[in-house]
C-alpha positions as CSV (number, residue, x, y, z in Angstrom):
1,X,0.3,0.2,-0.2
2,X,1.3,3.5,-1.3
3,X,1.3,5.4,2.5
4,X,3.3,8.6,1.1
5,X,3.0,10.8,-1.2
6,X,5.2,13.0,-4.0
7,X,6.1,15.9,-0.5
8,X,7.6,12.8,1.4
9,X,9.0,11.2,-1.8
10,X,12.4,10.8,-1.8
11,X,12.8,12.7,-4.8
12,X,11.5,15.7,-3.4
13,X,13.8,15.7,-0.3
14,X,16.4,15.4,-2.1
15,X,15.2,18.7,-4.1
16,X,14.4,20.5,-1.2
17,X,18.6,19.2,-0.2
18,X,20.3,20.1,-3.3
19,X,17.9,23.6,-3.7
20,X,19.0,23.8,-0.1
21,X,22.1,22.7,-0.5
22,X,23.2,25.2,-3.9
23,X,21.9,28.0,-1.0
24,X,24.1,27.2,1.9
25,X,27.5,27.3,-0.9
26,X,26.1,30.0,-2.8
27,X,26.3,32.9,1.3
28,X,29.4,31.0,1.8
29,X,30.7,31.4,-1.8
30,X,29.9,35.1,-1.7
31,X,31.7,35.4,2.6
32,X,34.6,34.5,1.6
33,X,34.8,35.9,-2.1
34,X,34.4,38.8,0.2
35,X,36.9,38.1,3.0
36,X,39.6,36.9,0.4
37,X,38.9,40.4,-1.9
38,X,39.2,42.4,1.7
39,X,42.3,40.9,2.9
40,X,44.4,40.8,-0.8
41,X,43.1,44.9,-1.4
42,X,44.9,45.1,2.0
43,X,47.8,43.1,0.8
44,X,47.9,43.9,-2.7
45,X,47.5,48.1,-2.4
46,X,50.7,48.0,0.1
47,X,53.9,50.1,-1.9
48,X,55.7,48.0,-0.6
49,X,54.0,44.6,-2.2
50,X,54.4,46.8,-5.6
51,X,57.6,47.8,-5.7
52,X,58.5,44.1,-4.7
53,X,56.5,43.1,-7.4
54,X,57.9,45.6,-10.0
55,X,62.2,45.0,-9.4
56,X,61.2,41.1,-8.9
57,X,60.3,41.5,-12.4
58,X,62.4,44.2,-13.9
59,X,65.3,42.5,-12.6
60,X,64.6,38.9,-14.3
61,X,64.2,41.5,-17.3
62,X,67.5,42.8,-16.7
63,X,68.9,38.9,-16.7
64,X,67.0,38.0,-19.9
65,X,67.7,41.0,-21.6
66,X,71.9,40.3,-21.3
67,X,71.6,36.6,-21.6
68,X,69.5,37.2,-24.9
69,X,71.1,39.9,-26.1
70,X,67.8,41.3,-26.3
71,X,68.1,45.3,-28.2
72,X,65.3,47.9,-27.4
73,X,64.2,47.5,-31.3
74,X,63.6,43.4,-30.4
75,X,59.6,43.4,-30.4
76,X,59.7,39.7,-30.4
77,X,62.0,39.0,-27.5
78,X,60.7,41.3,-25.4
79,X,56.6,39.7,-26.3
80,X,57.9,36.0,-25.2
81,X,59.4,37.9,-22.0
82,X,55.8,38.9,-21.8
83,X,53.6,36.3,-22.6
84,X,56.6,34.8,-19.7
85,X,55.5,37.0,-17.6
86,X,51.1,36.8,-18.0
87,X,51.4,39.2,-15.1
88,X,53.2,42.2,-16.5
89,X,53.2,45.1,-19.4
90,X,55.7,47.2,-20.7
91,X,56.8,50.3,-22.6
92,X,60.5,51.0,-23.6
93,X,61.3,54.8,-24.6
94,X,64.5,56.1,-26.4
95,X,65.6,59.4,-26.3
96,X,62.0,60.5,-26.5
97,X,59.9,57.8,-28.7
98,X,58.7,54.1,-28.6
99,X,61.0,51.1,-29.6
100,X,58.1,49.0,-27.7
101,X,54.8,48.7,-26.9
102,X,53.7,45.5,-24.9
103,X,50.2,46.8,-25.9
104,X,50.2,46.4,-29.7
105,X,53.2,43.6,-30.1
106,X,53.1,43.7,-34.0
107,X,53.4,47.8,-34.6
108,X,56.6,48.9,-36.1
109,X,58.6,51.3,-34.5
110,X,60.4,51.9,-37.4
111,X,58.2,52.6,-39.5
112,X,55.8,54.8,-37.8
113,X,57.4,56.6,-35.5
114,X,55.9,57.5,-31.7
115,X,56.3,59.6,-29.2
116,X,56.8,58.1,-25.4
117,X,53.3,59.2,-23.6
118,X,53.6,59.3,-19.7
119,X,51.8,56.5,-18.0
120,X,50.6,57.9,-14.2
121,X,50.5,54.7,-13.3
122,X,53.3,52.8,-13.6
123,X,56.8,52.9,-13.1
124,X,59.6,53.8,-15.3
125,X,63.1,52.4,-15.2
126,X,66.5,52.4,-16.7
127,X,67.9,49.2,-18.7
128,X,70.8,48.5,-20.4
129,X,70.0,47.2,-23.8
130,X,72.3,45.3,-26.2
131,X,72.4,47.7,-27.9
132,X,72.4,50.8,-24.9
133,X,70.8,52.1,-22.2
134,X,66.9,53.1,-22.7
135,X,63.8,53.5,-20.4
136,X,61.4,50.8,-19.5
137,X,57.7,51.0,-17.8
138,X,56.5,48.3,-16.2
139,X,53.0,48.1,-14.6
140,X,52.2,44.2,-12.8
141,X,48.7,43.3,-12.9
142,X,49.4,40.9,-8.9
143,X,45.9,42.0,-8.1
144,X,44.6,39.4,-11.7
145,X,46.7,36.3,-10.3
146,X,46.0,36.3,-6.4
147,X,41.6,36.9,-7.9
148,X,42.2,33.9,-10.0
149,X,43.1,31.9,-6.5
150,X,40.8,33.5,-4.6
151,X,38.2,32.8,-7.3
152,X,39.1,28.9,-6.9
153,X,39.4,28.6,-3.3
154,X,36.3,30.2,-2.6
155,X,34.4,28.2,-5.6
156,X,35.9,25.0,-3.3
157,X,35.0,25.9,-0.3
158,X,32.1,26.0,-1.4
159,X,31.3,23.5,-3.3
160,X,32.7,21.3,0.6
161,X,30.3,23.2,1.5
162,X,27.6,22.1,-0.2
163,X,28.8,18.0,-0.8
164,X,29.0,18.0,3.0
165,X,25.6,18.8,3.4
166,X,24.4,17.3,0.8
167,X,26.0,13.8,2.2
168,X,25.1,14.9,5.3
169,X,21.6,15.0,3.7
170,X,21.6,11.8,1.8
171,X,23.4,9.5,5.2
172,X,20.3,8.4,7.1
173,X,19.3,7.6,3.4
174,X,22.0,5.7,3.2
175,X,22.6,3.9,6.5
176,X,18.4,3.0,6.1
177,X,19.6,1.1,2.6
178,X,22.2,-0.4,4.7
179,X,20.1,-1.9,6.9
180,X,17.8,-2.9,4.3
181,X,20.6,-4.9,3.0
182,X,21.0,-6.3,6.0
183,X,18.1,-7.4,6.8
184,X,17.4,-9.1,3.6
185,X,20.8,-10.4,3.9
186,X,19.4,-13.0,6.7
187,X,15.9,-12.8,5.3
188,X,18.4,-15.1,2.6
189,X,20.1,-16.9,5.0
190,X,16.5,-18.4,6.4
191,X,16.1,-16.5,9.0
192,X,12.6,-15.5,9.0
193,X,11.7,-14.0,13.0
194,X,13.5,-11.3,12.3
195,X,11.3,-8.5,11.4
196,X,12.7,-6.1,8.4
197,X,12.7,-1.7,9.7
198,X,10.3,0.1,8.8
199,X,11.0,3.7,8.9
200,X,9.7,7.4,7.6
201,X,7.4,8.0,4.8
202,X,8.6,7.4,2.0
203,X,9.7,4.6,-1.3
204,X,12.0,2.8,0.9
205,X,9.1,2.6,3.3
206,X,6.5,1.3,1.3
207,X,9.6,-0.9,0.1
208,X,10.2,-2.3,3.7
209,X,6.9,-2.9,4.6
210,X,6.6,-4.8,1.1
211,X,9.7,-7.1,2.2
212,X,8.2,-7.7,6.0
213,X,4.7,-8.5,4.7
214,X,6.5,-11.4,2.5
215,X,9.2,-12.5,5.3
216,X,5.6,-12.7,7.5
217,X,3.9,-14.9,4.2
218,X,7.1,-17.4,4.3
219,X,6.3,-17.6,8.0
220,X,3.0,-18.3,8.8
221,X,3.4,-20.4,5.2
222,X,6.4,-22.9,7.0
223,X,5.3,-23.1,10.5
224,X,1.7,-24.2,8.4
225,X,3.9,-26.6,6.8
226,X,5.8,-28.1,9.7
227,X,2.5,-28.3,11.7
228,X,1.4,-30.6,8.8
229,X,5.0,-32.5,8.3
230,X,3.8,-33.1,12.4
231,X,0.1,-33.5,12.1
232,X,1.1,-36.0,9.6
233,X,3.9,-37.7,11.9
234,X,1.6,-38.0,14.0
235,X,-1.2,-39.9,11.4
236,X,1.1,-42.2,10.7
237,X,2.5,-42.8,14.7
238,X,-1.1,-44.0,15.2
239,X,-2.3,-46.3,11.6
240,X,1.3,-47.9,12.3
241,X,0.4,-48.1,15.9
242,X,-3.5,-49.5,15.3
243,X,-2.7,-51.5,11.8
244,X,0.4,-53.8,14.4
245,X,-3.6,-54.4,16.4
246,X,-4.7,-56.6,13.8
247,X,-1.6,-58.2,12.6
248,X,-1.2,-59.1,15.8
249,X,-4.8,-60.8,16.2
250,X,-4.3,-62.0,12.3
251,X,-0.9,-63.9,14.0
252,X,-2.6,-65.4,16.7
253,X,-5.7,-66.8,14.6
254,X,-3.2,-68.5,12.5
255,X,-2.1,-70.0,15.7
256,X,-5.4,-70.9,16.8
257,X,-5.5,-72.5,13.5
258,X,-2.6,-74.7,14.2
259,X,-3.7,-75.8,17.0
260,X,-7.3,-76.1,16.1
261,X,-7.6,-76.5,12.4
262,X,-8.9,-79.9,12.0
263,X,-11.8,-78.6,14.4
264,X,-14.4,-77.4,11.6
265,X,-16.6,-74.7,13.3
266,X,-13.2,-73.7,15.2
267,X,-11.4,-73.3,11.7
268,X,-15.0,-71.5,10.3
269,X,-14.3,-69.2,13.3
270,X,-11.4,-68.0,12.9
271,X,-11.8,-67.7,9.0
272,X,-14.0,-65.7,9.8
273,X,-12.6,-63.2,12.5
274,X,-9.6,-63.6,10.0
275,X,-11.9,-62.1,7.0
276,X,-12.9,-59.5,9.4
277,X,-9.1,-58.3,10.6
278,X,-7.8,-57.6,6.9
279,X,-11.1,-56.2,6.4
280,X,-10.2,-54.2,8.9
281,X,-6.9,-53.8,7.5
282,X,-7.9,-52.7,4.6
283,X,-10.8,-50.5,6.1
284,X,-7.3,-48.7,7.7
285,X,-5.0,-48.2,4.5
286,X,-8.3,-46.3,2.8
287,X,-8.9,-44.3,5.8
288,X,-5.0,-43.0,5.5
289,X,-5.1,-42.5,2.2
290,X,-8.5,-39.8,2.1
291,X,-7.4,-38.9,5.9
292,X,-6.8,-34.9,4.8
293,X,-9.9,-35.8,2.3
294,X,-12.5,-34.8,4.5
295,X,-13.6,-34.3,8.3
296,X,-15.7,-36.9,7.8
297,X,-14.0,-39.4,6.2
298,X,-12.0,-39.0,9.6
299,X,-14.2,-39.5,12.2
300,X,-15.5,-42.4,10.3
301,X,-19.4,-43.3,9.8
302,X,-21.9,-43.3,13.1
303,X,-25.0,-45.0,13.3
304,X,-27.6,-46.6,16.1
305,X,-27.0,-50.1,17.2
306,X,-26.7,-52.6,19.6
307,X,-24.1,-52.9,22.0
308,X,-23.7,-55.9,21.1
309,X,-23.4,-56.1,17.3
310,X,-21.1,-52.6,18.4
311,X,-18.6,-53.6,20.7
312,X,-19.3,-57.3,21.5
313,X,-16.7,-58.9,18.8
314,X,-13.9,-56.3,19.5
315,X,-14.2,-56.7,23.3
316,X,-14.3,-61.1,22.8
317,X,-11.1,-60.5,20.3
318,X,-9.8,-58.4,22.7
319,X,-10.3,-61.2,25.2
320,X,-9.4,-64.1,22.9
321,X,-5.7,-62.4,22.0
322,X,-5.7,-62.1,26.0
323,X,-6.0,-65.3,27.1
324,X,-4.1,-66.4,24.4
325,X,-1.3,-64.6,25.8
326,X,-1.0,-66.1,29.6
327,X,-3.3,-63.0,31.1
328,X,-6.7,-63.6,32.9
329,X,-9.7,-61.9,31.5
330,X,-12.5,-61.5,34.3
331,X,-15.8,-60.6,31.7
332,X,-19.3,-59.7,33.2
333,X,-20.8,-58.3,29.7
334,X,-25.0,-58.2,30.7
335,X,-26.9,-57.4,27.0
336,X,-29.7,-55.9,27.4
337,X,-30.4,-55.2,23.9
338,X,-29.9,-51.1,24.9
339,X,-29.2,-49.2,21.6
340,X,-25.9,-47.2,20.6
341,X,-24.7,-44.6,18.1
342,X,-21.3,-45.6,17.5
343,X,-18.7,-45.7,15.1
344,X,-18.1,-49.6,14.5
345,X,-14.4,-49.1,13.1
346,X,-14.1,-46.3,15.2
347,X,-14.5,-48.3,18.1
348,X,-13.2,-51.9,17.1
349,X,-9.7,-49.5,16.4
350,X,-9.7,-48.3,20.4
351,X,-10.2,-51.3,22.2
352,X,-7.2,-52.9,19.7
353,X,-5.0,-49.9,21.0
354,X,-6.6,-50.9,24.1
355,X,-5.4,-54.3,23.5
356,X,-1.8,-53.4,22.5
357,X,-1.1,-51.3,25.4
358,X,-2.5,-54.3,27.6
359,X,0.0,-56.3,26.1
360,X,3.2,-54.3,26.6
361,X,2.3,-52.5,30.1
362,X,-0.2,-54.7,32.3
363,X,0.4,-57.1,34.7
364,X,-0.2,-60.9,33.4
365,X,-0.1,-61.9,36.9
366,X,-3.3,-60.0,37.4
367,X,-6.8,-60.0,35.9
368,X,-7.9,-57.7,33.5
369,X,-11.3,-57.1,34.0
370,X,-14.0,-56.2,31.3
C-alpha cells in the first residue's frame, strides 16, 4: 500500500536538499569572496608589495636581456618575455620615441615612429639593452593572479560545503538502505523471525513494508508446513500402531488354526475373524489414504446398533488375544439389547489400541476385568 505522497518522496526530499545546499554554498562563496578580497586589497595595495613585485620582474627582464642580447627594438623577444610573465605590461622608450609597446606587440615603430606617452599608473626604470640604455615603463597586474586564486579557493570552499550538506542529508537514507540490505541477507539465510525495519514515509518505507509482509507470509507458510508435517508424522505413527494390533490378532488366529484346525466349526470361526481383521486393515489403509481429504472420513460413520453388535466382536477378540498371551480375563457383559450410536470401526480401533497397550504394559499376574 502506498502511504507516501509527492512531498515525502525521495525525489522531493532530495530536490529540497539540493536547493538548500546550493543556497548555503552560494552564501559561503560570497562570504569567502568578500573576506578574501578585503584581505587581498589590503595586501596588494601596499606600496612595499608593488615595489617588490616591480623589482622582481625588472630584475628578471634585465637577466633576460643580458642572456638573450635583446635590443630596444627586438619586439619578438620582448613579446616572448611579456607572454611568459603573463601579469606585466611594458613600454620601451629611447630619446622620447617608443621602440616597443606590449599593448601593440605587432606595431612597427621603426616605420611609424611614435612619441612616448607618460603613464601615471606605472613606474619608469632605466634598463641597459644590448644596443644601449633605454627607459622601460612597467606595470604589473598582480591583483589578477591573486584574484584567480581567490576565485578557485572560494569555489572549492563552496563546493565542499555543498557536498558536505548533501552527504549529511542523504546519510540517513544510505544507512537505511544498508540496514535493509543486511536484513535481506538475513532473510536469504533462512531466518524469518527477524522483522524488517520500517522507518520514514517514502518509497523505501513501502519497500520495507512489502519485504516484511513477504517475510511474515513465508514464516506463516513455514509454520503451516511444519504443522502439516507433524500432523502427518502423528498420523503415520497412529496408523502404524493401529495396523500392528490387527496384525497381532491375525497371528493369534493363525496360531489357533494350527492348533485347532481339525475342528470345522472352530476353523470357520477363526477364518471369519481373520477375514474381519483383514477387512479392518483394509479400512485402516483407506482411512490412511483419505485422512486429509475431509473431516467426515476422519470422523468415520456413525450408526445406531445394539451394544453387542457395536462392540461385542471387538471385546471378544480382545479377550481371546489376552487369554492366548497368558492373561486372565474376567468378563461380565450383560447385553440387554440397548441401542447406541457408535462408529463401529472407530470403536474397534480403540479396543485394538487398548489390547496393544495391555500386551505391552499390563501385569500378566493380575486379571483383566471387562
